[in-house]
Residue, then its C-alpha position, 0 to 999 in steps of 0.5 A: m147970671f151967665s149968658i148963652t156966650s158962656l154956655k157956648c164956650f163951655a160946650v165947646a170946651a167939654e168937647e175939644l177938653n182944650f182950651t187952646r182948641a176950643a178957643k180956635r173953634l171959636y174964634i176968640t182968645q184962650q183968655a176970653l174963653s177961660n174968662h167965660i168957663a169962670k163966669l160959668e164957675q162963679y155961678f154955680g160956686i163950683k168946679l166944671f174942669d179939673r185943670g191938670n194934664p190931660l184937661t178933664l171934667t168934674e162930676a159937674g161939669r159932665a153934668l152942666q156939659t148934659h144941659a147945656q145940649k138941651i138949652l143949646s138945641s132949644v135955643d137954637d130952635y127957637a132961632r129958626e123959628v124967630q127965623d120964620i116968623k122974621d117974613f123967610h127972609q133968610g134962614e139956613l138948611t141942612i141935608g143928609i143923603p146917601v152921595t151916590r143917591g144924592t148925584i141922582m136925585l138932588p139937583p133937580l130938587l135943590s135947583d126948583f127949591h133954590r128957584m123959589f126960596s133963593q134967601i135959603k143957604l143949604t148945606l148938604v150931609e152926604g154920607t156912604s150909606s143910608g145907615n150912617i147919614t141916619d146918623a147924622l140926625y142924633d147928631g146935629t148937623a142935618d136938619l133932615c135927611i132922605c134914604y132908604q126908611p130904618s128899620n127903627t123909626r122911634g123918635l123919627i118923624v118919617t114922609p115915605l117918597y116913595e118904594e124903591s124898585f130893583v134892575l139887574v144890569v147886566p153886559n150885552q157881550l155876557l149876556h150872549q154868552t151865557y144865554p144866547q136865546y136872550e136878545q138885548d130887548c127880548a125878554a125884558h117885555e115883564a119883570h123876572f126872578l133873578r133867578e132866571f139869569a142865575r149862570l151868571p157871574f156878578v158884581a155885588q156890593s158890601p153887604d153892609t149897604k143897602n143895595g148888598q142886602t137887597f141882592q143878598e136878600l133876592c138871592a136868598a128867596e129864590e134859594i140861588e148860590p150868587n158867583v160873586v166875582v167882586v165886592t165893592q162899598n161902591l155903587i160907582t164902582e159896581l157899575s164901572l166893572c159891570l160896564e167892563g163886563l166882568g159881571a152882572c149887577v143889581l141896581p135901585g130902580t132909582f138910576i135906571a131912568p126908564l123907570q124914573e121917567q114913567m113916573g114923571r120925575r127929573l134926574f141927574s144922568l151918571f153915563s153917556e148912551k154910548q155907556i148904555e149900550q153895552l146893556s141890557f136892563f131886567l126890572l127884578k121880582g120876588l123881593p119881599n120887601k120892598p125899601m122905601i125912599s124916605v124924609c127923615r128928621l127927630k121928632d123932638k125937633s122943630i123944623s124951619r118954614a124951609g124944611r118944611e117946603f123942602i119936604q113938600l117939595a120933595q114929596r110933589m117932585y117923587g112922593q108919586p105912587s109906584l108904577k103900575p104892571h102896564l108901566q113897569e112892563k114898558a119900562a123894563s123893556t127900554s134900556f137906558l140907564v141914568 
């Protein structure tokens, strides 16, 4: 009979296709790794590797690799369940989130979670966008993700938190030059259409980001062709360029403090009040479908108690309903950015 350890050694060797690198990953000698592989080959009575240059898997090896991943995943699931049974004394939780959103949302969330469950080791997987962060679920590197809800939720369990709103951010000097009739705190008492500011130059995120897609959708819905002077992949870069006066930008409401404060949410501040005083903010309407910020996890992967507690805390902290109209008006008239 072979051991789980031998199966783990085979899985790493099959992934690396190099015994030296595999042995280093496993913190064992190359000879010990070879012994584990030999035990499996003896048990099944067939070669699992063609030991040429380069090293390759045999047909039997490829078949075992598929089953080994499923077996080891099941063992990990069982280990998590056993850990929960052992009075929740220890455990681990890996959370995926786009890095900029994580900078805003995670400090209060993780702080509260750690105070309640200090025995749980937390690990973050930070991506550049919601689209690629969900990959961490499928490749097994994250237990759950906080992100825009994917359009295809097949195979996922999705816990909605809140509907994202969007805000136009305009440097005051640029606003007064282009639209002299607007004062910083005037005309911001209600939500606006983006076309009202169509003459502004814009700084935009790349269309392969969710924020970039949303900007394009707003422009298409209102039939405007924006004067985009800079395109960037990074939201922080986008806002920094806006602060320098290069153009206006459209940001998710998560990054606008008044919208979050009205919801009773605690968020981490990225910018100083001095920087904020240079900007005006206008809550936008007209987006056909507001995206949902959600917690996602795999349907066929068991979740630990730590994961369940984290999702419940995220719901309590961020999972309030959308702003009421009178709160939207109040929030839109205040110029503070998280």
